[in-house]
Structure formats: structure tokens, C-alpha cells
C-alpha positions as CSV (number, residue, x, y, z in Angstrom):
1,M,-54.5,23.9,33.1
2,Q,-54.3,25.7,29.8
3,G,-51.6,24.7,27.4
4,V,-49.4,27.1,25.5
5,P,-50.2,27.2,21.8
6,S,-47.7,25.2,19.7
7,S,-45.6,26.8,17.1
8,D,-47.7,25.4,14.4
9,G,-50.7,27.2,15.8
10,H,-52.8,24.0,16.3
11,G,-53.3,24.4,20.0
12,D,-52.2,22.5,23.0
13,P,-48.8,20.9,23.0
14,F,-50.2,18.2,25.3
15,A,-52.0,15.4,23.6
16,E,-55.4,14.1,24.6
17,D,-53.7,11.5,26.8
18,G,-51.5,14.1,28.6
19,A,-48.2,13.1,26.8
20,F,-45.9,15.9,25.7
21,F,-44.7,15.7,22.1
22,A,-41.1,16.7,21.5
23,E,-38.8,16.3,18.5
24,I,-35.2,15.4,18.9
25,N,-32.9,16.3,16.1
26,I,-30.1,13.8,16.0
27,T,-28.3,15.2,13.0
28,P,-25.7,17.2,15.1
29,L,-25.0,14.1,17.2
30,T,-24.5,12.0,14.0
31,D,-22.1,14.7,12.7
32,V,-20.1,14.6,15.9
33,F,-19.8,10.8,15.8
34,L,-18.7,10.8,12.2
35,V,-16.0,13.4,12.9
36,L,-14.8,11.3,15.9
37,L,-14.7,8.2,13.7
38,I,-12.6,10.0,11.1
39,I,-10.2,11.3,13.7
40,L,-9.9,7.8,15.2
41,M,-9.1,6.3,11.8
42,V,-6.4,8.9,11.0
43,V,-4.8,8.7,14.4
44,S,-4.8,4.9,14.4
45,S,-3.2,4.5,11.0
46,S,-0.5,7.0,11.8
47,V,0.3,5.2,15.1
48,I,0.6,1.9,13.3
49,E,3.0,3.4,10.7
50,D,5.0,4.9,13.5
51,E,5.2,1.5,15.3
52,K,6.3,-0.2,12.1
53,Q,9.0,2.4,11.5
54,A,10.2,2.2,15.1
55,A,10.4,-1.6,14.9
56,Y,12.3,-1.4,11.6
57,E,14.8,1.1,13.0
58,K,15.4,-1.1,16.1
59,G,16.0,-4.1,13.9
60,L,13.1,-6.1,15.4
61,L,11.4,-8.7,13.4
62,A,7.6,-9.0,13.1
63,E,5.8,-12.1,14.2
64,R,5.0,-13.3,10.7
65,A,7.5,-11.6,8.4
66,L,10.9,-9.9,8.4
67,Q,10.9,-6.2,8.5
68,V,12.5,-5.6,5.1
69,M,11.8,-2.2,3.5
70,T,12.2,-3.1,-0.1
71,P,12.5,-0.3,-2.7
72,E,9.3,1.0,-4.2
73,D,8.3,-0.1,-7.7
74,A,5.2,-1.2,-9.5
75,G,5.9,-5.0,-9.6
76,S,2.9,-7.1,-10.7
77,E,3.8,-10.7,-9.9
78,A,2.6,-12.2,-6.7
79,L,4.3,-14.8,-4.5
80,V,3.3,-18.4,-5.0
81,P,3.8,-21.1,-2.3
82,E,6.6,-22.7,-4.3
83,D,8.7,-19.5,-4.2
84,V,11.7,-19.4,-1.9
85,V,12.2,-16.0,-0.3
86,I,15.7,-14.8,0.6
87,S,15.7,-11.6,2.7
88,V,18.7,-9.4,3.3
89,L,18.6,-7.0,6.2
90,P,20.6,-3.7,6.5
91,D,23.1,-5.4,8.9
92,R,24.0,-8.0,6.2
93,T,21.9,-10.7,7.9
94,V,20.5,-13.2,5.4
95,F,17.3,-15.2,5.9
96,V,16.1,-18.1,3.7
97,E,12.4,-18.7,4.3
98,N,12.4,-16.8,7.6
99,E,15.4,-18.8,8.9
100,E,18.6,-17.0,9.5
101,V,21.4,-18.5,7.4
102,P,25.1,-17.4,7.9
103,L,26.8,-16.4,4.6
104,A,29.3,-19.2,5.2
105,S,26.6,-21.9,4.9
106,L,24.5,-20.1,2.3
107,D,26.1,-22.0,-0.6
108,S,25.1,-25.4,0.9
109,R,21.5,-24.2,1.4
110,L,21.3,-22.9,-2.1
111,A,22.7,-26.2,-3.4
112,E,19.9,-28.1,-1.7
113,L,17.4,-25.8,-3.3
114,G,19.1,-26.1,-6.7
115,S,19.0,-29.9,-6.6
116,S,15.2,-30.0,-5.9
117,T,12.8,-30.8,-8.7
118,P,11.3,-28.6,-10.0
119,R,13.7,-25.8,-9.1
120,P,12.0,-23.0,-7.2
121,R,11.9,-19.4,-8.1
122,I,14.0,-17.3,-5.8
123,V,12.5,-14.0,-4.6
124,L,15.3,-11.8,-3.3
125,R,14.0,-9.2,-0.8
126,G,16.8,-6.8,-0.2
127,D,16.3,-3.9,2.2
128,Q,16.7,-0.6,0.5
129,S,19.6,0.3,2.9
130,A,21.3,-3.1,2.5
131,S,24.7,-3.2,1.0
132,Y,24.7,-3.7,-2.7
133,D,27.7,-6.1,-2.6
134,V,25.7,-8.5,-0.4
135,I,22.8,-8.5,-2.9
136,M,25.2,-9.2,-5.8
137,D,27.0,-11.9,-3.8
138,I,23.7,-13.7,-3.2
139,L,22.8,-13.4,-6.9
140,A,26.1,-14.9,-7.9
141,R,25.7,-17.8,-5.4
142,C,22.2,-18.5,-6.7
143,S,23.6,-18.7,-10.2
144,R,26.4,-21.0,-9.2
145,A,23.8,-23.3,-7.5
146,G,21.8,-23.5,-10.7
147,L,19.0,-21.3,-9.5
148,T,18.5,-18.9,-12.4
149,N,14.8,-18.0,-12.0
150,I,15.3,-15.0,-9.6
151,A,12.9,-12.2,-8.9
152,L,13.8,-9.0,-7.0
153,A,11.1,-8.0,-4.6
154,S,9.7,-4.5,-4.4
155,R,6.7,-2.8,-2.8
156,D,4.0,-0.8,-4.5
């Protein structure tokens, strides 16, 4: 059987051992995979943001942290383990270190923190839609308990 001349003009496309040489261009396949990867990354990040927003609107709490949408700012200080985080949700619910504390018993809890040595820094995480009077009330209660090192949390 006579072979068809190859495109390079060197004769038979069949090698001496009878194998057929073919080139596979994988560049288009790689391009398709990269486009699919980009689409997957964009869709997954938007789905995660939608889920966070839905959980926030329903008032659900995350497994590890409270869903508090703090106001945006360019704060530079990070939390340290000695900090005590007080979170205020939009429905006026107050949490001290992820434990719900009624406003009636908040003074006694703050007095406990104020009597400890050294006195911890209070990080107040107020939701951006929380009532301003609740935030001011907690600041006044902290001051009465002797807790004067207070930071207001924000997100970048």
C-alpha cells in the first residue's frame, strides 16, 4: 500500500514500523478548562455571598461567629485572645463572647470583667442596623464597670 505524502513533503505518513504519527493540539482544550475554572470561581463566590446575606437577613447565627455586619472602615488593630467581644444584633440582642446576655444581667457580667486583673479590652461589634441607643447604653455600662479600654469593631 502506498502512503499519501505528508504535508511536509517528506513522504509516507506511516513510519517504518507501521505506526501513524498524529499531533494533538491541546491548546483549545486548555482554554476551555481555564474558562470553566473562572466561571466556577465567580459563581461559587457569589453563591457564598448570597448565602451569607440570606443567613444575616434571617437572623441565623454562623457556627463559629455571630453574623454581625459591622460598618465599613479601615481599622488596623487585630483582635488578641485577651479581648472580650460584645456583639449587638439588629434586634437588640447582646452577646458577650458568643453567649447571649440579657440587658438586665449585663451590668453584673461587666462588673465581673471589670474586677479581673488585668482588665481586658472590650471590642464592641455593633451591627450597622443596630439601634444607636443600645450601643451608647453598653458603652455607658462598660464605663461604670471600670472598663475604659473599648474598641469599636469595623470591617475593611
